[in-house]
C-alpha positions as CSV (number, residue, x, y, z in Angstrom):
1,M,0.0,0.0,0.0
2,P,1.3,3.5,-0.8
3,D,2.8,5.9,1.8
4,L,1.4,9.4,1.4
5,K,4.4,10.8,3.3
6,E,6.8,9.4,0.9
7,R,4.8,10.8,-2.0
8,E,4.6,14.3,-0.7
9,E,8.1,14.3,0.9
10,Q,6.8,16.9,3.4
11,A,7.3,16.9,7.1
12,T,4.0,18.7,7.7
13,T,0.6,18.3,6.1
14,I,-2.8,19.8,6.9
15,Y,-5.6,17.3,6.5
16,V,-9.2,18.6,6.2
17,F,-12.1,16.2,7.0
18,S,-14.3,15.9,5.1
19,L,-15.7,16.7,1.7
20,L,-19.2,15.4,1.5
21,V,-20.7,13.0,-1.1
22,G,-24.4,12.7,-1.7
23,Y,-25.7,15.7,0.2
24,F,-27.1,19.1,-0.8
25,P,-24.4,21.8,-0.8
26,N,-24.4,23.8,2.4
27,G,-22.6,26.6,4.2
28,V,-19.8,24.2,5.4
29,D,-18.9,23.5,1.8
30,Y,-18.7,27.2,0.9
31,A,-16.7,27.9,4.0
32,Q,-14.2,25.2,3.1
33,G,-13.9,26.7,-0.4
34,Y,-13.2,30.1,1.1
35,R,-10.7,28.8,3.6
36,A,-8.8,26.9,0.8
37,G,-7.5,30.1,-0.5
38,I,-6.1,31.0,2.9
39,L,-4.6,27.6,3.7
40,R,-2.9,27.5,0.2
41,K,-0.7,30.3,1.4
42,M,0.7,28.2,4.3
43,P,4.2,26.7,3.8
44,C,2.9,23.1,3.7
45,P,0.5,21.0,1.6
46,V,-3.2,20.8,2.4
47,R,-5.3,17.7,1.6
48,Y,-9.1,17.7,1.5
49,V,-10.4,14.2,2.3
50,F,-13.3,12.4,0.6
51,T,-14.3,9.7,3.1
52,E,-16.9,8.5,0.7
53,L,-16.1,7.6,-2.9
54,P,-16.5,10.8,-5.0
55,E,-18.2,10.9,-8.3
56,K,-17.0,13.3,-11.0
57,K,-19.8,15.8,-10.0
58,D,-18.5,15.9,-6.5
59,V,-15.0,16.7,-7.7
60,E,-16.3,19.4,-10.0
61,F,-18.4,20.9,-7.3
62,Y,-15.5,21.4,-4.9
63,K,-13.3,22.6,-7.7
64,G,-15.9,25.3,-8.4
65,L,-15.6,26.3,-4.7
66,G,-11.9,26.9,-5.0
67,I,-10.4,23.5,-3.9
68,R,-7.9,22.3,-6.5
69,E,-8.2,18.7,-7.8
70,E,-4.6,17.9,-6.8
71,E,-5.5,18.9,-3.2
72,M,-8.3,16.4,-3.0
73,L,-7.6,13.0,-1.4
74,S,-10.1,10.1,-1.8
75,V,-9.8,7.4,0.9
76,H,-10.9,4.8,-1.7
77,H,-8.2,5.9,-4.2
78,F,-5.5,6.2,-1.6
79,F,-4.7,2.5,-1.6
80,L,-4.0,2.6,-5.4
81,D,-0.6,3.3,-6.8
82,H,-2.3,6.1,-8.9
83,S,-4.4,8.0,-6.4
84,V,-5.1,11.0,-8.6
85,L,-8.6,12.1,-9.3
86,K,-7.8,14.0,-12.5
87,R,-9.2,12.5,-15.7
88,T,-6.5,12.1,-18.5
89,V,-7.7,9.2,-20.7
90,K,-8.6,10.5,-24.1
91,V,-12.1,9.6,-25.3
92,Q,-11.2,9.3,-29.0
93,E,-8.3,6.8,-28.3
94,K,-10.6,4.6,-26.2
95,L,-13.4,4.8,-28.7
96,E,-11.1,3.6,-31.5
97,E,-9.8,0.8,-29.4
98,L,-13.2,-0.5,-28.5
99,K,-14.4,-0.3,-32.1
100,R,-11.4,-2.4,-33.2
101,N,-11.7,-4.9,-30.4
102,L,-15.5,-5.4,-30.6
103,G,-15.8,-5.0,-34.4
104,I,-18.4,-2.3,-34.0
105,K,-18.8,0.6,-36.5
106,D,-22.2,2.0,-35.6
107,V,-21.7,5.0,-33.3
108,D,-24.5,7.2,-31.8
109,V,-23.4,10.4,-30.1
110,R,-25.9,11.9,-27.6
111,G,-24.5,14.8,-25.6
112,T,-21.7,13.6,-23.3
113,E,-22.6,10.0,-24.1
114,I,-21.1,8.0,-27.1
115,R,-23.0,4.7,-27.8
116,L,-21.6,1.8,-29.7
117,M,-24.5,0.0,-31.2
118,K,-24.7,-3.7,-32.1
119,D,-27.8,-5.3,-33.7
120,G,-29.8,-2.2,-32.9
121,T,-29.1,-2.1,-29.2
122,V,-26.4,-0.4,-27.0
123,A,-23.4,-2.6,-26.4
124,V,-21.0,-0.1,-24.9
125,S,-21.6,3.5,-23.7
126,L,-18.7,5.9,-23.2
127,I,-19.3,8.9,-20.8
128,R,-17.3,12.0,-21.5
129,N,-16.1,14.4,-18.8
130,S,-18.6,17.2,-18.7
131,E,-15.9,19.8,-17.9
132,D,-13.7,18.8,-20.8
133,D,-15.3,16.3,-23.1
134,Q,-12.1,15.1,-24.7
135,Y,-11.5,13.1,-21.6
136,L,-13.2,9.9,-20.4
137,S,-15.2,9.5,-17.2
138,A,-16.7,6.0,-17.5
139,I,-17.6,3.2,-19.8
140,H,-20.7,1.1,-19.4
141,Y,-20.9,-2.4,-20.9
142,F,-24.3,-4.1,-21.7
143,H,-25.4,-7.6,-22.5
144,Q,-28.9,-8.0,-24.0
145,C,-29.8,-4.4,-22.9
146,K,-28.7,-5.1,-19.3
147,L,-25.9,-3.3,-17.6
148,I,-23.2,-5.8,-16.5
149,R,-20.1,-3.7,-15.9
150,T,-18.9,-0.1,-15.5
151,E,-15.3,1.1,-15.6
152,V,-14.6,4.4,-13.9
153,Y,-11.6,6.4,-15.1
154,T,-9.1,8.8,-13.7
155,D,-5.6,8.6,-15.4
156,Q,-6.7,5.0,-16.2
157,V,-9.3,2.6,-14.9
158,A,-9.6,3.4,-11.2
159,Y,-12.2,0.8,-10.4
160,T,-14.8,-1.4,-12.0
161,D,-18.3,-2.1,-10.8
162,Y,-20.1,-5.4,-11.6
163,Y,-23.8,-5.8,-11.8
164,V,-26.5,-8.5,-11.8
165,T,-30.1,-8.0,-12.9
166,A,-32.4,-8.0,-9.9
167,K,-36.1,-7.5,-9.3
168,S,-37.8,-5.0,-7.0
169,E,-41.3,-3.8,-6.6
170,H,-40.5,-1.2,-9.3
171,G,-39.3,-3.8,-11.8
172,L,-35.9,-5.0,-13.0
173,Y,-32.8,-3.1,-12.2
174,A,-29.0,-3.4,-12.3
175,K,-27.8,-4.4,-8.8
176,R,-24.2,-3.7,-8.0
177,T,-22.6,-6.6,-6.2
178,R,-18.8,-6.1,-6.5
179,R,-16.3,-3.3,-7.1
180,I,-12.6,-3.9,-7.9
181,F,-10.0,-1.1,-7.4
182,C,-7.0,-1.5,-9.7
183,H,-3.3,-0.6,-9.6
184,R,-1.7,1.0,-12.6
185,D,-0.7,-2.4,-14.1
186,G,-4.4,-3.6,-13.8
187,S,-3.8,-5.9,-10.8
188,P,-6.5,-5.6,-8.0
189,A,-5.5,-3.3,-5.1
190,Y,-8.6,-4.5,-3.2
191,E,-12.3,-5.3,-3.7
192,Q,-15.5,-4.0,-2.2
193,I,-18.4,-6.5,-1.8
194,F,-21.9,-5.1,-1.4
195,K,-24.8,-6.8,0.4
196,G,-27.9,-4.6,1.1
197,D,-26.8,-1.4,2.8
198,K,-23.5,-2.9,4.0
199,S,-20.2,-3.5,2.3
200,W,-16.8,-5.1,3.1
201,Y,-13.4,-4.4,1.8
202,L,-11.3,-7.4,0.8
203,F,-7.5,-7.1,0.5
204,P,-5.1,-9.4,-1.3
205,D,-3.5,-10.5,2.0
206,G,-6.9,-12.1,3.0
207,R,-8.2,-9.4,5.3
208,A,-11.9,-8.5,5.2
209,L,-12.5,-5.0,6.7
210,T,-15.7,-3.3,7.7
211,K,-16.1,0.4,6.6
212,S,-14.9,1.6,10.0
213,E,-11.9,-0.7,9.8
214,F,-11.2,0.5,6.3
215,F,-11.0,4.1,7.5
216,E,-8.8,2.9,10.4
217,E,-6.3,1.4,7.9
218,F,-6.3,4.6,5.9
219,I,-5.6,6.8,9.0
220,K,-2.8,4.4,10.1
221,R,-1.2,4.8,6.7
222,L,-1.1,8.6,7.0
223,Y,1.6,8.1,9.7
224,L,0.4,11.3,11.4
225,S,2.9,13.0,13.6
226,E,2.9,16.0,16.0
227,Q,3.8,18.2,13.1
228,D,0.7,17.3,11.2
229,I,-2.6,19.3,11.5
230,I,-6.1,17.9,11.3
231,L,-9.1,20.2,10.6
232,I,-12.5,18.5,11.3
233,D,-15.3,20.4,9.7
234,R,-18.1,17.9,10.4
235,F,-18.7,16.0,13.6
236,A,-21.8,14.0,12.8
237,Q,-21.6,10.2,13.4
238,F,-19.4,9.5,10.4
239,D,-17.5,6.2,10.3
240,H,-14.2,7.9,10.1
241,I,-14.4,10.0,13.3
242,Q,-13.7,7.3,15.9
243,P,-10.8,5.8,14.0
244,L,-9.4,9.3,13.4
245,F,-9.2,10.1,17.1
246,Q,-8.0,6.6,17.9
247,W,-5.0,6.8,15.4
248,K,-4.3,10.5,15.0
249,G,-1.4,10.2,17.5
250,K,0.1,13.5,18.4
251,A,-1.2,15.4,15.4
252,R,-2.8,18.7,16.4
253,T,-6.6,18.6,15.9
254,F,-8.8,21.6,15.2
255,A,-12.6,21.3,15.4
256,V,-14.2,23.9,13.2
257,M,-17.8,24.6,14.3
258,H,-19.9,25.8,11.4
259,A,-23.3,25.3,13.2
260,G,-24.6,25.8,16.6
261,H,-23.9,23.2,19.2
262,Y,-26.8,23.8,21.5
263,F,-30.3,25.0,20.6
264,E,-33.0,26.5,22.8
265,K,-36.6,25.7,22.1
266,G,-37.6,27.1,18.7
267,E,-34.1,27.8,17.4
268,S,-33.7,24.7,15.3
269,A,-36.3,22.8,13.2
270,Y,-34.4,19.6,13.8
271,T,-33.4,19.4,17.5
272,V,-33.7,20.8,20.9
273,N,-30.7,21.1,23.2
274,L,-27.5,19.4,21.9
275,N,-27.0,19.4,18.2
276,P,-26.4,15.7,17.2
277,D,-23.8,16.8,14.7
278,Y,-21.6,17.6,17.7
279,N,-22.0,14.6,19.9
280,Y,-18.5,13.5,19.1
281,L,-17.1,17.0,19.7
282,F,-18.2,16.9,23.3
283,K,-17.1,13.3,23.6
284,Y,-13.6,13.9,22.3
285,S,-13.1,17.5,23.6
286,G,-10.1,16.4,25.7
287,M,-8.3,15.3,22.5
288,I,-8.9,18.5,20.6
289,H,-6.2,21.1,20.4
290,K,-8.4,24.1,19.5
291,I,-12.0,24.7,18.6
292,V,-12.6,27.4,15.9
293,V,-15.9,29.3,16.0
294,S,-17.2,32.2,13.9
295,T,-18.4,34.7,16.6
296,R,-17.5,35.7,20.1
297,Q,-21.0,34.9,21.4
298,Q,-20.7,31.4,19.9
299,K,-17.4,31.0,21.8
300,E,-19.0,32.1,25.1
301,D,-22.0,29.8,24.7
302,L,-19.8,26.9,23.8
303,A,-17.4,27.4,26.7
304,E,-20.5,27.5,29.0
305,K,-22.0,24.3,27.7
306,L,-18.7,22.4,27.8
307,S,-18.3,23.3,31.4
308,E,-21.9,22.5,32.2
309,Y,-21.4,18.9,30.8
310,H,-18.0,18.6,32.6
311,C,-16.1,18.3,29.3
312,K,-12.5,19.4,29.0
313,L,-12.3,22.9,27.7
314,P,-9.9,23.3,24.8
315,D,-8.7,26.7,23.5
316,I,-11.6,28.3,21.7
317,I,-10.6,30.8,19.0
318,V,-12.8,33.1,16.9
319,I,-12.1,33.1,13.2
320,P,-15.1,33.9,10.9
321,A,-15.9,31.1,8.4
322,G,-15.9,33.6,5.5
323,G,-14.3,36.9,4.6
324,V,-14.4,39.7,2.0
325,D,-11.9,39.8,-0.9
326,R,-13.2,43.2,-2.1
327,L,-16.2,45.4,-1.9
328,Q,-18.7,45.1,-4.8
329,H,-20.1,48.3,-6.1
330,S,-23.0,48.7,-8.5
331,D,-22.0,49.4,-12.1
332,G,-25.3,50.6,-13.6
333,G,-27.2,51.4,-10.5
334,R,-29.4,49.2,-8.3
335,K,-32.9,48.2,-9.4
336,P,-35.3,50.4,-7.3
337,Y,-37.4,48.7,-4.6
338,S,-35.6,45.4,-5.3
339,M,-34.8,42.7,-2.7
340,L,-33.1,39.4,-2.8
341,S,-32.6,36.4,-0.6
342,V,-29.8,33.8,-1.0
343,S,-29.9,30.5,0.9
344,R,-30.6,26.8,0.7
345,I,-34.3,26.2,0.0
346,Q,-35.0,24.5,3.4
347,A,-37.9,24.9,5.8
348,H,-35.7,26.3,8.6
349,K,-34.7,29.2,6.4
350,K,-38.3,30.4,6.7
351,I,-38.5,31.6,3.1
352,N,-42.3,31.3,3.4
353,W,-42.3,34.1,6.0
354,M,-40.4,36.4,3.6
355,I,-42.8,35.6,0.8
356,E,-45.9,36.3,2.9
357,S,-44.3,39.6,4.2
358,V,-43.4,40.8,0.7
359,I,-47.0,40.0,-0.5
360,K,-48.4,42.1,2.3
361,A,-45.9,44.9,1.6
362,H,-46.6,44.8,-2.2
363,Q,-50.3,45.5,-1.5
364,V,-49.1,49.0,-0.2
365,N,-46.2,49.5,-2.5
366,E,-46.6,47.7,-5.8
367,N,-43.0,48.5,-6.9
368,I,-41.5,46.1,-4.3
369,S,-40.0,42.9,-5.7
370,L,-38.2,39.8,-4.3
371,D,-35.8,37.5,-6.1
372,I,-35.1,34.2,-4.3
373,Y,-31.8,32.5,-5.1
374,G,-30.9,28.9,-4.1
375,S,-31.9,25.3,-4.4
376,G,-32.6,22.5,-1.9
377,S,-35.8,20.7,-0.8
378,S,-38.0,20.0,-3.7
379,D,-41.1,19.6,-1.4
380,Y,-40.5,23.0,0.3
381,M,-39.8,24.6,-3.1
382,E,-43.1,23.3,-4.4
383,T,-44.9,24.7,-1.3
384,L,-43.3,28.1,-1.9
385,Q,-44.1,28.2,-5.6
386,N,-47.7,27.3,-4.8
387,M,-47.9,30.1,-2.3
388,V,-46.7,32.6,-4.9
389,K,-49.1,31.3,-7.6
390,E,-52.1,31.3,-5.2
391,Q,-51.5,34.9,-4.4
392,K,-50.8,35.8,-8.0
393,A,-47.4,37.2,-7.0
394,Q,-45.4,35.7,-9.9
395,S,-44.8,39.2,-11.4
396,Y,-42.8,40.4,-8.4
397,I,-41.6,37.3,-6.6
398,H,-39.2,35.2,-8.7
399,F,-37.4,31.9,-8.0
400,M,-33.9,32.3,-9.5
401,G,-32.5,28.8,-8.8
402,H,-28.9,28.0,-7.7
403,Q,-26.3,30.1,-9.4
404,D,-23.1,32.1,-8.8
405,V,-24.4,35.2,-7.1
406,T,-21.0,36.9,-6.5
407,E,-21.8,39.7,-9.0
408,V,-25.6,39.6,-8.3
409,Y,-26.0,41.3,-4.9
410,K,-24.8,44.7,-6.1
411,N,-27.8,45.0,-8.5
412,Y,-30.3,45.0,-5.5
413,E,-31.1,47.5,-2.8
414,V,-32.0,45.2,0.1
415,F,-31.0,41.7,1.3
416,L,-33.9,39.9,3.1
417,T,-33.5,37.0,5.5
418,A,-35.8,35.3,8.0
419,S,-33.5,32.5,9.1
420,T,-33.9,31.7,12.8
421,F,-30.2,30.6,13.1
422,E,-27.1,31.5,11.2
423,T,-23.7,30.6,12.6
424,L,-22.1,33.4,10.6
425,G,-24.3,33.7,7.5
426,L,-22.0,33.8,4.4
427,S,-24.8,35.2,2.3
428,I,-25.4,38.1,4.7
429,L,-21.7,38.8,4.6
430,E,-21.7,38.8,0.8
431,A,-24.7,41.1,0.9
432,V,-23.1,43.7,3.1
433,S,-19.9,43.6,1.1
434,S,-22.0,44.5,-1.9
435,G,-23.6,47.4,-0.1
436,N,-27.1,45.9,0.5
437,A,-29.2,47.2,3.3
438,V,-30.3,44.2,5.4
439,I,-33.5,43.1,7.1
440,G,-33.3,40.0,9.3
441,L,-34.3,38.5,12.7
442,D,-32.5,39.1,15.9
443,A,-31.3,35.5,16.1
444,K,-27.9,33.9,16.8
445,Y,-25.2,34.3,15.7
446,G,-24.4,35.9,12.4
447,S,-27.5,38.1,12.0
448,R,-26.7,39.9,15.2
449,L,-23.1,40.3,14.1
450,L,-23.6,41.6,10.6
451,I,-27.0,43.4,10.8
452,R,-26.6,46.6,12.9
453,P,-30.1,48.0,13.8
454,G,-30.6,51.5,12.5
455,I,-27.0,51.4,11.1
456,N,-27.2,49.2,8.0
457,G,-30.7,47.8,8.3
458,Y,-33.3,46.4,10.6
459,L,-33.1,43.5,13.1
460,L,-36.5,42.3,14.2
461,A,-37.1,41.0,17.7
462,V,-38.3,37.4,17.7
463,D,-39.4,35.0,20.5
464,L,-38.4,31.7,19.0
465,E,-40.0,29.7,21.7
466,H,-43.4,31.0,20.9
467,V,-43.0,31.8,17.2
468,D,-45.6,29.2,16.1
469,T,-48.3,31.2,17.9
470,E,-46.9,34.6,17.0
471,E,-46.0,33.8,13.3
472,D,-48.6,36.2,11.9
473,C,-47.3,39.1,14.0
474,L,-43.8,38.4,12.9
475,I,-44.8,38.4,9.2
476,D,-46.6,41.7,9.7
477,D,-43.4,43.1,11.4
478,L,-41.3,42.0,8.4
479,A,-43.8,43.5,6.0
480,E,-43.7,46.8,7.9
481,K,-39.9,46.9,7.8
482,V,-39.9,46.2,4.1
483,L,-42.1,49.2,3.6
484,D,-40.1,51.4,6.0
485,I,-36.8,50.7,4.3
486,F,-38.0,51.9,0.9
487,E,-39.9,55.0,2.3
488,N,-36.8,57.1,3.0
489,Q,-34.3,57.1,0.2
490,K,-31.7,58.9,2.2
491,L,-31.9,56.4,5.1
492,L,-31.7,53.6,2.6
493,E,-28.5,55.0,1.1
494,K,-27.1,55.5,4.6
495,F,-27.8,51.8,5.4
496,Q,-26.1,50.8,2.1
497,K,-23.0,52.9,2.8
498,N,-22.8,51.5,6.4
499,S,-23.0,47.9,5.1
500,Y,-19.7,48.5,3.3
501,K,-18.2,49.7,6.6
502,V,-19.4,46.5,8.4
503,A,-17.9,44.4,5.6
504,G,-14.6,46.1,6.2
505,E,-14.3,44.3,9.5
506,F,-14.1,41.0,7.6
507,F,-11.4,41.6,5.0
508,N,-9.4,38.5,4.0
509,Q,-6.1,39.7,5.3
510,I,-7.6,40.0,8.8
511,I,-8.8,36.4,8.7
512,E,-5.7,35.1,7.0
513,K,-3.6,36.5,9.9
514,K,-5.9,34.7,12.4
515,W,-5.5,31.4,10.7
516,E,-1.7,31.9,10.5
517,E,-1.5,32.5,14.2
518,A,-3.8,29.6,15.0
519,L,-1.8,27.1,13.0
520,S,1.6,28.2,14.0
């Protein structure tokens, strides 16, 4: 098995756990992308760990956030003698090879898919890389219209999946039973056997490892020392957390808290009291070198709870999860009476409150509009869209979908949020750095930090414990503030100018210095 230390020939490495696979993008991902630019300036390599096997879309997503492909480390590829994730196999060369070997001339091109047809059916399907279609991502092999094998490529075949045709209540489907990971010479590095929701990893020396044992083997092979640094961005019950703490040795461990650890009644839609994502943080607090939080209030609350639960209290430092590279100024002027929101489309973001408040405000001032940016829960999105249709508000409330909004904020006058909890609130920070006035709720933590009442916007008082019974009043208050902020143009301009001043407290060079001091 390969030795990462020998490959990198470095005494110190920063390992970041972990890049997610199979989940909606969230604030943690964007914070990781932001921090990547800072850590890249450190005098040592940084490796971002995929603990689940990444697909090409996962690699492309994190590349889009600013994490370079060569900085990514896949646990599953680690045990190969070619652990790169970059795709370098040319589609055309492989296509010609398959045509010769299979004696097939009939080719059907459909977007990123190239089909080799035999007797009117698909025999082989080549999938081109969506980013650069000259390179190969995968090849599917069929027999009598049934998928039997898939080869997945990086700089050559990384692994091959094998399928049998199985039956379910929905009909026939290709059931994956086995996966073989290959070295450069084509010999098997190890196999993965699937049965139901479980899998085992079989190595040539005869060992059969569970998923947790597989991670344990990976972490052992990192040969972590006191010079290495571990950053843990997620503390949910992932299989790698326990082996990581068991085998990290003297490596310095940083727990980066992107969400609240403890919720009062009404603050979270998912839990009351301890956030289950941080069970392990409390359990292993004695093995953590430093905890990084985004705000001072968060630090105070965390220290109080750790003491209350008789946990060891590590050094807690405040480093915001995001920063400002530059201030964004409007080029052609901001659209009058325009508002935007930017967030995941999830129930706890309370986008329905914003919609209802804008509908009420629009009845008084028909110039007011709201553009909603983001993606997420399809059920919640459908609910929101139905609300807008029922109120015939499609002309002034628009769903913009998920897109790069870096240059978008500056075209609007006001940023609107009704989230009941934001650890920092990267979208609020982006909004103030673009000179948006802001309306939000007086809720922990980021809203209180970035929205200054009467200075750069309005912060509405909210009793989260009784919000269900007082929801109508809160929506009325939001509508009133929406109307107020557009009534006085001079006050609105003052709010916008002051937002730039607030953003000045979060310039990148300030945050870079904090990370440099923390990691030294």
